[in-house]
matplotlib code that plots the C-alpha trace (Angstrom):
import matplotlib.pyplot as plt

x = [0.0, 1.5, 0.0, 1.8, 1.1, 1.1, 0.8, -0.1, 1.0, -0.5, 0.8, -2.3, -2.6, -1.9, 1.3, 0.1, 0.2, -2.6, -1.4, -3.5, -2.9, 0.3, 3.0, 5.2, 6.4, 10.1, 12.4, 12.7, 9.0, 8.4, 11.4, 10.2, 6.7, 7.9, 10.4, 7.4, 6.8, 8.2, 8.6, 6.3, 4.0, 3.0, 0.9, -2.7, -4.7, -4.3, -6.8, -7.6, -9.2, -10.9, -11.8, -9.0, -6.5, -3.4, -4.7, -5.2, -2.6, 0.0, -2.5, -2.1, 1.7, 1.4, -1.0, 1.4, 4.1, 1.8, -0.4, -1.9, -3.2, -6.9, -8.0, -10.4, -11.7, -13.9, -17.2, -17.3, -14.0, -13.9, -17.5, -16.8, -16.9, -17.2, -18.5, -18.2, -14.4, -13.7, -11.8, -9.3, -8.3, -8.1, -6.6, -5.4, -7.9, -11.3, -12.0, -12.3, -14.7, -16.0, -15.7, -18.8, -19.5, -19.9, -18.7, -22.3, -23.5, -20.8, -21.9, -18.5, -17.0, -14.1, -11.4, -9.4, -12.3]
y = [0.0, 3.3, 6.5, 9.6, 12.5, 16.2, 19.3, 22.7, 25.8, 29.2, 32.5, 34.7, 38.4, 39.1, 37.1, 34.1, 30.6, 28.1, 24.5, 21.9, 18.3, 18.5, 15.9, 13.8, 15.9, 16.1, 19.0, 19.4, 19.6, 22.2, 24.3, 24.3, 25.4, 28.1, 29.5, 30.6, 33.3, 34.5, 31.2, 28.9, 31.7, 32.4, 29.3, 30.5, 27.6, 23.8, 22.1, 18.4, 18.1, 14.6, 11.8, 9.6, 8.6, 9.6, 13.2, 13.5, 11.2, 14.0, 16.8, 16.4, 16.7, 19.8, 21.4, 20.6, 22.5, 25.4, 25.8, 29.1, 27.7, 27.1, 23.6, 23.2, 19.8, 18.2, 16.7, 13.1, 12.7, 9.4, 8.4, 4.7, 2.5, 4.9, 8.5, 9.8, 10.1, 13.4, 16.1, 16.5, 12.8, 12.9, 16.4, 17.5, 20.3, 21.4, 21.8, 25.5, 24.8, 22.2, 23.0, 22.6, 22.5, 26.2, 29.1, 30.4, 27.3, 27.4, 27.8, 29.2, 32.1, 30.9, 33.6, 33.2, 33.8]
z = [0.0, -1.1, 0.4, -0.9, 1.4, 0.6, 2.7, 1.5, 3.3, 2.4, 3.6, 4.2, 3.6, 7.3, 7.2, 9.1, 7.8, 6.9, 7.0, 5.2, 6.2, 8.2, 7.5, 9.9, 12.8, 11.9, 12.6, 8.8, 8.2, 11.0, 9.9, 6.3, 7.3, 9.7, 7.2, 5.1, 7.7, 11.0, 12.9, 14.9, 16.1, 12.5, 12.1, 12.6, 11.1, 10.9, 8.6, 8.6, 5.2, 5.2, 7.4, 5.9, 8.5, 6.5, 6.5, 10.2, 11.8, 12.3, 13.3, 17.0, 16.7, 14.6, 17.2, 19.9, 18.0, 17.1, 20.2, 19.1, 15.8, 15.4, 14.3, 11.4, 10.3, 7.7, 8.9, 9.9, 11.8, 13.6, 12.9, 12.5, 14.5, 17.4, 17.0, 20.5, 21.0, 22.7, 20.7, 23.5, 23.1, 19.3, 18.7, 22.2, 22.1, 21.0, 17.3, 16.3, 13.4, 11.0, 7.4, 5.2, 1.5, 1.4, 3.5, 3.4, 5.2, 7.9, 11.4, 12.4, 10.5, 8.4, 9.0, 5.8, 3.4]

ax = plt.figure().add_subplot(projection="3d")
ax.plot(x, y, z, "-o")
ax.set_aspect("equal")
plt.show()
């Protein structure tokens, strides 16, 4: 089984970073991301894009490295076989917002739109 992983980092207009599907928590990965702005405090958002394990397995490590970043997830995280796993156990903190099909349908304001 081959599962190529990709992470996208976007520098927002305000100079902070939006990190989509963080990769393995290596020194090299963190330094590469942080070099896109002004260091670890520049990461403002970590996004877990799908319910697929390979896209969320490293999110908790990334949030530990970037404690001030907000956490955004796709709907349906960990809904099978158990749907009642606490966010603190999975991510190490509460989820800031759940992304929907449209920013107009979102119940939480998406700050980068």
